[in-house]
PDB file of N, CA, C and O in Angstrom:
ATOM      1  N   MET A   1       2.942   6.984  -8.629  1.00  0.00           N
ATOM      2  CA  MET A   1       1.758   7.198  -7.826  1.00  0.00           C
ATOM      3  C   MET A   1       1.467   8.675  -7.662  1.00  0.00           C
ATOM      4  O   MET A   1       0.310   9.079  -7.777  1.00  0.00           O
ATOM      5  N   GLY A   2       2.467   9.494  -7.399  1.00  0.00           N
ATOM      6  CA  GLY A   2       2.218  10.896  -7.117  1.00  0.00           C
ATOM      7  C   GLY A   2       2.454  11.801  -8.300  1.00  0.00           C
ATOM      8  O   GLY A   2       3.184  12.785  -8.177  1.00  0.00           O
ATOM      9  N   ALA A   3       1.868  11.506  -9.436  1.00  0.00           N
ATOM     10  CA  ALA A   3       2.102  12.285 -10.644  1.00  0.00           C
ATOM     11  C   ALA A   3       1.619  13.724 -10.519  1.00  0.00           C
ATOM     12  O   ALA A   3       2.234  14.624 -11.090  1.00  0.00           O
ATOM     13  N   SER A   4       0.532  13.966  -9.785  1.00  0.00           N
ATOM     14  CA  SER A   4      -0.011  15.316  -9.704  1.00  0.00           C
ATOM     15  C   SER A   4       0.441  16.070  -8.463  1.00  0.00           C
ATOM     16  O   SER A   4       0.140  17.256  -8.331  1.00  0.00           O
ATOM     17  N   LYS A   5       1.149  15.426  -7.558  1.00  0.00           N
ATOM     18  CA  LYS A   5       1.626  16.074  -6.342  1.00  0.00           C
ATOM     19  C   LYS A   5       3.122  15.861  -6.209  1.00  0.00           C
ATOM     20  O   LYS A   5       3.683  14.900  -6.735  1.00  0.00           O
ATOM     21  N   ASP A   6       3.754  16.779  -5.496  1.00  0.00           N
ATOM     22  CA  ASP A   6       5.169  16.647  -5.180  1.00  0.00           C
ATOM     23  C   ASP A   6       5.288  15.673  -4.014  1.00  0.00           C
ATOM     24  O   ASP A   6       4.939  16.025  -2.887  1.00  0.00           O
ATOM     25  N   THR A   7       5.774  14.451  -4.260  1.00  0.00           N
ATOM     26  CA  THR A   7       5.843  13.432  -3.221  1.00  0.00           C
ATOM     27  C   THR A   7       7.255  12.878  -3.084  1.00  0.00           C
ATOM     28  O   THR A   7       8.088  13.015  -3.980  1.00  0.00           O
ATOM     29  N   ILE A   8       7.502  12.246  -1.934  1.00  0.00           N
ATOM     30  CA  ILE A   8       8.745  11.517  -1.679  1.00  0.00           C
ATOM     31  C   ILE A   8       8.362  10.185  -1.047  1.00  0.00           C
ATOM     32  O   ILE A   8       7.248  10.019  -0.550  1.00  0.00           O
ATOM     33  N   VAL A   9       9.286   9.249  -1.070  1.00  0.00           N
ATOM     34  CA  VAL A   9       9.067   7.950  -0.435  1.00  0.00           C
ATOM     35  C   VAL A   9       9.698   7.997   0.951  1.00  0.00           C
ATOM     36  O   VAL A   9      10.871   8.341   1.100  1.00  0.00           O
ATOM     37  N   VAL A  10       8.905   7.646   1.965  1.00  0.00           N
ATOM     38  CA  VAL A  10       9.375   7.598   3.346  1.00  0.00           C
ATOM     39  C   VAL A  10       9.221   6.173   3.847  1.00  0.00           C
ATOM     40  O   VAL A  10       8.130   5.606   3.779  1.00  0.00           O
ATOM     41  N   ASN A  11      10.290   5.596   4.344  1.00  0.00           N
ATOM     42  CA  ASN A  11      10.213   4.262   4.942  1.00  0.00           C
ATOM     43  C   ASN A  11       9.814   4.423   6.401  1.00  0.00           C
ATOM     44  O   ASN A  11      10.457   5.160   7.149  1.00  0.00           O
ATOM     45  N   ALA A  12       8.752   3.734   6.805  1.00  0.00           N
ATOM     46  CA  ALA A  12       8.237   3.862   8.163  1.00  0.00           C
ATOM     47  C   ALA A  12       7.668   2.531   8.621  1.00  0.00           C
ATOM     48  O   ALA A  12       7.288   1.687   7.809  1.00  0.00           O
ATOM     49  N   ASN A  13       7.614   2.358   9.922  1.00  0.00           N
ATOM     50  CA  ASN A  13       6.932   1.205  10.505  1.00  0.00           C
ATOM     51  C   ASN A  13       5.482   1.595  10.696  1.00  0.00           C
ATOM     52  O   ASN A  13       5.185   2.632  11.289  1.00  0.00           O
ATOM     53  N   VAL A  14       4.574   0.765  10.193  1.00  0.00           N
ATOM     54  CA  VAL A  14       3.152   1.058  10.254  1.00  0.00           C
ATOM     55  C   VAL A  14       2.456  -0.082  10.987  1.00  0.00           C
ATOM     56  O   VAL A  14       2.664  -1.255  10.676  1.00  0.00           O
ATOM     57  N   GLU A  15       1.629   0.278  11.960  1.00  0.00           N
ATOM     58  CA  GLU A  15       0.859  -0.726  12.682  1.00  0.00           C
ATOM     59  C   GLU A  15      -0.490  -0.897  11.995  1.00  0.00           C
ATOM     60  O   GLU A  15      -1.201   0.076  11.745  1.00  0.00           O
ATOM     61  N   MET A  16      -0.831  -2.142  11.695  1.00  0.00           N
ATOM     62  CA  MET A  16      -2.123  -2.453  11.084  1.00  0.00           C
ATOM     63  C   MET A  16      -2.586  -3.790  11.631  1.00  0.00           C
ATOM     64  O   MET A  16      -1.811  -4.532  12.235  1.00  0.00           O
ATOM     65  N   THR A  17      -3.841  -4.084  11.415  1.00  0.00           N
ATOM     66  CA  THR A  17      -4.357  -5.363  11.879  1.00  0.00           C
ATOM     67  C   THR A  17      -3.813  -6.496  11.018  1.00  0.00           C
ATOM     68  O   THR A  17      -3.469  -6.297   9.852  1.00  0.00           O
ATOM     69  N   THR A  18      -3.741  -7.665  11.598  1.00  0.00           N
ATOM     70  CA  THR A  18      -3.288  -8.822  10.828  1.00  0.00           C
ATOM     71  C   THR A  18      -4.278  -9.134   9.710  1.00  0.00           C
ATOM     72  O   THR A  18      -3.885  -9.602   8.642  1.00  0.00           O
ATOM     73  N   ARG A  19      -5.554  -8.876   9.954  1.00  0.00           N
ATOM     74  CA  ARG A  19      -6.565  -9.110   8.918  1.00  0.00           C
ATOM     75  C   ARG A  19      -6.319  -8.223   7.700  1.00  0.00           C
ATOM     76  O   ARG A  19      -6.466  -8.669   6.562  1.00  0.00           O
ATOM     77  N   SER A  20      -5.944  -6.965   7.942  1.00  0.00           N
ATOM     78  CA  SER A  20      -5.648  -6.062   6.825  1.00  0.00           C
ATOM     79  C   SER A  20      -4.505  -6.606   5.981  1.00  0.00           C
ATOM     80  O   SER A  20      -4.592  -6.639   4.754  1.00  0.00           O
ATOM     81  N   LEU A  21      -3.441  -7.031   6.637  1.00  0.00           N
ATOM     82  CA  LEU A  21      -2.282  -7.552   5.909  1.00  0.00           C
ATOM     83  C   LEU A  21      -2.635  -8.835   5.169  1.00  0.00           C
ATOM     84  O   LEU A  21      -2.238  -9.010   4.017  1.00  0.00           O
ATOM     85  N   GLN A  22      -3.369  -9.726   5.808  1.00  0.00           N
ATOM     86  CA  GLN A  22      -3.776 -10.963   5.147  1.00  0.00           C
ATOM     87  C   GLN A  22      -4.616 -10.669   3.906  1.00  0.00           C
ATOM     88  O   GLN A  22      -4.455 -11.322   2.875  1.00  0.00           O
ATOM     89  N   THR A  23      -5.497  -9.701   4.007  1.00  0.00           N
ATOM     90  CA  THR A  23      -6.351  -9.348   2.872  1.00  0.00           C
ATOM     91  C   THR A  23      -5.549  -8.759   1.727  1.00  0.00           C
ATOM     92  O   THR A  23      -5.806  -9.074   0.565  1.00  0.00           O
ATOM     93  N   ILE A  24      -4.584  -7.911   2.036  1.00  0.00           N
ATOM     94  CA  ILE A  24      -3.716  -7.346   0.995  1.00  0.00           C
ATOM     95  C   ILE A  24      -2.987  -8.466   0.265  1.00  0.00           C
ATOM     96  O   ILE A  24      -2.932  -8.473  -0.965  1.00  0.00           O
ATOM     97  N   VAL A  25      -2.431  -9.407   1.011  1.00  0.00           N
ATOM     98  CA  VAL A  25      -1.685 -10.521   0.416  1.00  0.00           C
ATOM     99  C   VAL A  25      -2.617 -11.383  -0.443  1.00  0.00           C
ATOM    100  O   VAL A  25      -2.269 -11.731  -1.571  1.00  0.00           O
ATOM    101  N   GLU A  26      -3.784 -11.726   0.078  1.00  0.00           N
ATOM    102  CA  GLU A  26      -4.740 -12.538  -0.687  1.00  0.00           C
ATOM    103  C   GLU A  26      -5.147 -11.855  -1.990  1.00  0.00           C
ATOM    104  O   GLU A  26      -5.171 -12.487  -3.046  1.00  0.00           O
ATOM    105  N   ASN A  27      -5.465 -10.570  -1.914  1.00  0.00           N
ATOM    106  CA  ASN A  27      -5.893  -9.833  -3.107  1.00  0.00           C
ATOM    107  C   ASN A  27      -4.762  -9.697  -4.124  1.00  0.00           C
ATOM    108  O   ASN A  27      -4.994  -9.784  -5.330  1.00  0.00           O
ATOM    109  N   ALA A  28      -3.543  -9.483  -3.641  1.00  0.00           N
ATOM    110  CA  ALA A  28      -2.398  -9.377  -4.551  1.00  0.00           C
ATOM    111  C   ALA A  28      -2.179 -10.697  -5.280  1.00  0.00           C
ATOM    112  O   ALA A  28      -1.908 -10.709  -6.480  1.00  0.00           O
ATOM    113  N   LYS A  29      -2.296 -11.808  -4.558  1.00  0.00           N
ATOM    114  CA  LYS A  29      -2.128 -13.123  -5.183  1.00  0.00           C
ATOM    115  C   LYS A  29      -3.218 -13.384  -6.217  1.00  0.00           C
ATOM    116  O   LYS A  29      -2.939 -13.913  -7.293  1.00  0.00           O
ATOM    117  N   LYS A  30      -4.452 -13.017  -5.899  1.00  0.00           N
ATOM    118  CA  LYS A  30      -5.548 -13.200  -6.847  1.00  0.00           C
ATOM    119  C   LYS A  30      -5.314 -12.393  -8.117  1.00  0.00           C
ATOM    120  O   LYS A  30      -5.590 -12.855  -9.224  1.00  0.00           O
ATOM    121  N   LYS A  31      -4.803 -11.189  -7.937  1.00  0.00           N
ATOM    122  CA  LYS A  31      -4.617 -10.290  -9.074  1.00  0.00           C
ATOM    123  C   LYS A  31      -3.539 -10.797 -10.041  1.00  0.00           C
ATOM    124  O   LYS A  31      -3.727 -10.751 -11.257  1.00  0.00           O
ATOM    125  N   VAL A  32      -2.414 -11.278  -9.508  1.00  0.00           N
ATOM    126  CA  VAL A  32      -1.318 -11.707 -10.386  1.00  0.00           C
ATOM    127  C   VAL A  32      -1.424 -13.164 -10.804  1.00  0.00           C
ATOM    128  O   VAL A  32      -0.936 -13.532 -11.872  1.00  0.00           O
ATOM    129  N   GLY A  33      -2.045 -13.995  -9.993  1.00  0.00           N
ATOM    130  CA  GLY A  33      -2.144 -15.417 -10.307  1.00  0.00           C
ATOM    131  C   GLY A  33      -0.804 -16.125 -10.189  1.00  0.00           C
ATOM    132  O   GLY A  33       0.222 -15.518  -9.884  1.00  0.00           O
ATOM    133  N   ARG A  34      -0.846 -17.419 -10.438  1.00  0.00           N
ATOM    134  CA  ARG A  34       0.377 -18.233 -10.351  1.00  0.00           C
ATOM    135  C   ARG A  34       1.129 -18.216 -11.685  1.00  0.00           C
ATOM    136  O   ARG A  34       0.535 -18.088 -12.755  1.00  0.00           O
ATOM    137  N   ASP A  35       2.453 -18.351 -11.584  1.00  0.00           N
ATOM    138  CA  ASP A  35       3.248 -18.440 -12.805  1.00  0.00           C
ATOM    139  C   ASP A  35       3.248 -19.889 -13.302  1.00  0.00           C
ATOM    140  O   ASP A  35       2.534 -20.733 -12.761  1.00  0.00           O
ATOM    141  N   GLU A  36       4.047 -20.173 -14.330  1.00  0.00           N
ATOM    142  CA  GLU A  36       4.069 -21.514 -14.929  1.00  0.00           C
ATOM    143  C   GLU A  36       4.560 -22.595 -13.964  1.00  0.00           C
ATOM    144  O   GLU A  36       4.287 -23.778 -14.170  1.00  0.00           O
ATOM    145  N   LYS A  37       5.278 -22.198 -12.919  1.00  0.00           N
ATOM    146  CA  LYS A  37       5.756 -23.166 -11.923  1.00  0.00           C
ATOM    147  C   LYS A  37       4.834 -23.246 -10.705  1.00  0.00           C
ATOM    148  O   LYS A  37       5.097 -24.004  -9.772  1.00  0.00           O
ATOM    149  N   GLY A  38       3.759 -22.468 -10.719  1.00  0.00           N
ATOM    150  CA  GLY A  38       2.804 -22.515  -9.618  1.00  0.00           C
ATOM    151  C   GLY A  38       3.080 -21.542  -8.491  1.00  0.00           C
ATOM    152  O   GLY A  38       2.446 -21.617  -7.438  1.00  0.00           O
ATOM    153  N   PHE A  39       4.022 -20.626  -8.697  1.00  0.00           N
ATOM    154  CA  PHE A  39       4.380 -19.659  -7.671  1.00  0.00           C
ATOM    155  C   PHE A  39       3.731 -18.301  -7.948  1.00  0.00           C
ATOM    156  O   PHE A  39       3.445 -17.950  -9.092  1.00  0.00           O
ATOM    157  N   TYR A  40       3.511 -17.561  -6.885  1.00  0.00           N
ATOM    158  CA  TYR A  40       3.019 -16.198  -7.005  1.00  0.00           C
ATOM    159  C   TYR A  40       4.225 -15.271  -7.082  1.00  0.00           C
ATOM    160  O   TYR A  40       5.098 -15.313  -6.215  1.00  0.00           O
ATOM    161  N   ARG A  41       4.277 -14.442  -8.104  1.00  0.00           N
ATOM    162  CA  ARG A  41       5.391 -13.498  -8.281  1.00  0.00           C
ATOM    163  C   ARG A  41       4.884 -12.088  -8.022  1.00  0.00           C
ATOM    164  O   ARG A  41       4.648 -11.318  -8.953  1.00  0.00           O
ATOM    165  N   VAL A  42       4.721 -11.761  -6.749  1.00  0.00           N
ATOM    166  CA  VAL A  42       4.255 -10.432  -6.380  1.00  0.00           C
ATOM    167  C   VAL A  42       4.956 -10.015  -5.098  1.00  0.00           C
ATOM    168  O   VAL A  42       5.091 -10.811  -4.169  1.00  0.00           O
ATOM    169  N   ASP A  43       5.394  -8.782  -5.050  1.00  0.00           N
ATOM    170  CA  ASP A  43       6.028  -8.246  -3.850  1.00  0.00           C
ATOM    171  C   ASP A  43       4.933  -7.651  -2.975  1.00  0.00           C
ATOM    172  O   ASP A  43       4.465  -6.539  -3.221  1.00  0.00           O
ATOM    173  N   THR A  44       4.531  -8.396  -1.954  1.00  0.00           N
ATOM    174  CA  THR A  44       3.418  -7.951  -1.124  1.00  0.00           C
ATOM    175  C   THR A  44       3.780  -6.715  -0.300  1.00  0.00           C
ATOM    176  O   THR A  44       2.898  -5.925   0.037  1.00  0.00           O
ATOM    177  N   ALA A  45       5.047  -6.538   0.028  1.00  0.00           N
ATOM    178  CA  ALA A  45       5.462  -5.323   0.735  1.00  0.00           C
ATOM    179  C   ALA A  45       5.229  -4.099  -0.143  1.00  0.00           C
ATOM    180  O   ALA A  45       4.812  -3.051   0.349  1.00  0.00           O
ATOM    181  N   ASP A  46       5.496  -4.228  -1.442  1.00  0.00           N
ATOM    182  CA  ASP A  46       5.213  -3.133  -2.374  1.00  0.00           C
ATOM    183  C   ASP A  46       3.717  -2.849  -2.448  1.00  0.00           C
ATOM    184  O   ASP A  46       3.310  -1.694  -2.565  1.00  0.00           O
ATOM    185  N   LYS A  47       2.900  -3.895  -2.381  1.00  0.00           N
ATOM    186  CA  LYS A  47       1.445  -3.703  -2.403  1.00  0.00           C
ATOM    187  C   LYS A  47       0.966  -2.976  -1.154  1.00  0.00           C
ATOM    188  O   LYS A  47       0.088  -2.117  -1.234  1.00  0.00           O
ATOM    189  N   VAL A  48       1.533  -3.314  -0.006  1.00  0.00           N
ATOM    190  CA  VAL A  48       1.183  -2.607   1.237  1.00  0.00           C
ATOM    191  C   VAL A  48       1.535  -1.133   1.092  1.00  0.00           C
ATOM    192  O   VAL A  48       0.726  -0.264   1.417  1.00  0.00           O
ATOM    193  N   SER A  49       2.725  -0.855   0.610  1.00  0.00           N
ATOM    194  CA  SER A  49       3.165   0.526   0.411  1.00  0.00           C
ATOM    195  C   SER A  49       2.246   1.263  -0.554  1.00  0.00           C
ATOM    196  O   SER A  49       1.853   2.402  -0.300  1.00  0.00           O
ATOM    197  N   GLU A  50       1.905   0.610  -1.659  1.00  0.00           N
ATOM    198  CA  GLU A  50       1.031   1.206  -2.666  1.00  0.00           C
ATOM    199  C   GLU A  50      -0.343   1.543  -2.078  1.00  0.00           C
ATOM    200  O   GLU A  50      -0.882   2.621  -2.325  1.00  0.00           O
ATOM    201  N   MET A  51      -0.897   0.622  -1.307  1.00  0.00           N
ATOM    202  CA  MET A  51      -2.232   0.832  -0.745  1.00  0.00           C
ATOM    203  C   MET A  51      -2.237   1.941   0.307  1.00  0.00           C
ATOM    204  O   MET A  51      -3.150   2.765   0.334  1.00  0.00           O
ATOM    205  N   ILE A  52      -1.227   1.965   1.169  1.00  0.00           N
ATOM    206  CA  ILE A  52      -1.153   3.019   2.184  1.00  0.00           C
ATOM    207  C   ILE A  52      -0.951   4.375   1.521  1.00  0.00           C
ATOM    208  O   ILE A  52      -1.586   5.356   1.909  1.00  0.00           O
ATOM    209  N   SER A  53      -0.076   4.439   0.528  1.00  0.00           N
ATOM    210  CA  SER A  53       0.174   5.697  -0.172  1.00  0.00           C
ATOM    211  C   SER A  53      -1.098   6.213  -0.844  1.00  0.00           C
ATOM    212  O   SER A  53      -1.420   7.398  -0.764  1.00  0.00           O
ATOM    213  N   ARG A  54      -1.802   5.320  -1.495  1.00  0.00           N
ATOM    214  CA  ARG A  54      -3.052   5.705  -2.163  1.00  0.00           C
ATOM    215  C   ARG A  54      -4.074   6.216  -1.152  1.00  0.00           C
ATOM    216  O   ARG A  54      -4.738   7.227  -1.381  1.00  0.00           O
ATOM    217  N   PHE A  55      -4.191   5.515  -0.046  1.00  0.00           N
ATOM    218  CA  PHE A  55      -5.117   5.921   1.011  1.00  0.00           C
ATOM    219  C   PHE A  55      -4.774   7.312   1.530  1.00  0.00           C
ATOM    220  O   PHE A  55      -5.660   8.152   1.688  1.00  0.00           O
ATOM    221  N   LEU A  56      -3.493   7.561   1.798  1.00  0.00           N
ATOM    222  CA  LEU A  56      -3.074   8.865   2.323  1.00  0.00           C
ATOM    223  C   LEU A  56      -3.367   9.990   1.345  1.00  0.00           C
ATOM    224  O   LEU A  56      -3.786  11.071   1.758  1.00  0.00           O
ATOM    225  N   LEU A  57      -3.154   9.754   0.061  1.00  0.00           N
ATOM    226  CA  LEU A  57      -3.448  10.781  -0.941  1.00  0.00           C
ATOM    227  C   LEU A  57      -4.952  11.014  -1.087  1.00  0.00           C
ATOM    228  O   LEU A  57      -5.408  12.156  -1.136  1.00  0.00           O
ATOM    229  N   GLU A  58      -5.717   9.922  -1.157  1.00  0.00           N
ATOM    230  CA  GLU A  58      -7.162  10.055  -1.350  1.00  0.00           C
ATOM    231  C   GLU A  58      -7.879  10.645  -0.139  1.00  0.00           C
ATOM    232  O   GLU A  58      -8.890  11.330  -0.290  1.00  0.00           O
ATOM    233  N   LYS A  59      -7.366  10.384   1.049  1.00  0.00           N
ATOM    234  CA  LYS A  59      -8.022  10.845   2.281  1.00  0.00           C
ATOM    235  C   LYS A  59      -7.421  12.144   2.809  1.00  0.00           C
ATOM    236  O   LYS A  59      -7.661  12.514   3.958  1.00  0.00           O
ATOM    237  N   ASP A  60      -6.643  12.839   1.983  1.00  0.00           N
ATOM    238  CA  ASP A  60      -6.070  14.149   2.291  1.00  0.00           C
ATOM    239  C   ASP A  60      -5.241  14.151   3.576  1.00  0.00           C
ATOM    240  O   ASP A  60      -5.503  14.925   4.497  1.00  0.00           O
ATOM    241  N   PHE A  61      -4.248  13.280   3.621  1.00  0.00           N
ATOM    242  CA  PHE A  61      -3.330  13.241   4.761  1.00  0.00           C
ATOM    243  C   PHE A  61      -2.629  14.584   4.948  1.00  0.00           C
ATOM    244  O   PHE A  61      -2.372  15.002   6.077  1.00  0.00           O
ATOM    245  N   GLU A  62      -2.325  15.254   3.851  1.00  0.00           N
ATOM    246  CA  GLU A  62      -1.666  16.554   3.932  1.00  0.00           C
ATOM    247  C   GLU A  62      -2.548  17.554   4.710  1.00  0.00           C
ATOM    248  O   GLU A  62      -2.049  18.283   5.567  1.00  0.00           O
ATOM    249  N   GLY A  63      -3.837  17.583   4.410  1.00  0.00           N
ATOM    250  CA  GLY A  63      -4.765  18.448   5.133  1.00  0.00           C
ATOM    251  C   GLY A  63      -4.842  18.079   6.603  1.00  0.00           C
ATOM    252  O   GLY A  63      -4.929  18.951   7.467  1.00  0.00           O
ATOM    253  N   TYR A  64      -4.811  16.784   6.882  1.00  0.00           N
ATOM    254  CA  TYR A  64      -4.843  16.304   8.271  1.00  0.00           C
ATOM    255  C   TYR A  64      -3.638  16.814   9.057  1.00  0.00           C
ATOM    256  O   TYR A  64      -3.794  17.324  10.166  1.00  0.00           O
ATOM    257  N   VAL A  65      -2.436  16.680   8.491  1.00  0.00           N
ATOM    258  CA  VAL A  65      -1.249  17.107   9.241  1.00  0.00           C
ATOM    259  C   VAL A  65      -1.170  18.620   9.349  1.00  0.00           C
ATOM    260  O   VAL A  65      -0.572  19.139  10.292  1.00  0.00           O
ATOM    261  N   MET A  66      -1.762  19.337   8.403  1.00  0.00           N
ATOM    262  CA  MET A  66      -1.756  20.811   8.483  1.00  0.00           C
ATOM    263  C   MET A  66      -2.604  21.290   9.653  1.00  0.00           C
ATOM    264  O   MET A  66      -2.358  22.369  10.192  1.00  0.00           O
ATOM    265  N   ASN A  67      -3.601  20.502  10.053  1.00  0.00           N
ATOM    266  CA  ASN A  67      -4.496  20.891  11.140  1.00  0.00           C
ATOM    267  C   ASN A  67      -4.294  20.058  12.400  1.00  0.00           C
ATOM    268  O   ASN A  67      -5.134  20.089  13.299  1.00  0.00           O
ATOM    269  N   TYR A  68      -3.191  19.315  12.478  1.00  0.00           N
ATOM    270  CA  TYR A  68      -2.921  18.454  13.617  1.00  0.00           C
ATOM    271  C   TYR A  68      -2.541  19.273  14.844  1.00  0.00           C
ATOM    272  O   TYR A  68      -1.715  20.181  14.750  1.00  0.00           O
ATOM    273  N   GLU A  69      -3.124  18.968  15.968  1.00  0.00           N
ATOM    274  CA  GLU A  69      -2.774  19.661  17.226  1.00  0.00           C
ATOM    275  C   GLU A  69      -2.371  18.676  18.261  1.00  0.00           C
ATOM    276  O   GLU A  69      -2.042  19.061  19.384  1.00  0.00           O
TER     277      GLU A  69
END
């Protein structure tokens, strides 16, 4: 994810709406589809992490924390 920036992975508890989490799970399932046994093979926790990380990079979280008071 962070090919152009120096990044690290931080494990944190993040508060979000239940609707946000439900939508992430629904979209992840749609994207991967069911396997031959009818199961979804997707790690939704990884998808949450991926989406939050992308959001932080795109919305300049680094700039935000540099100016935080």
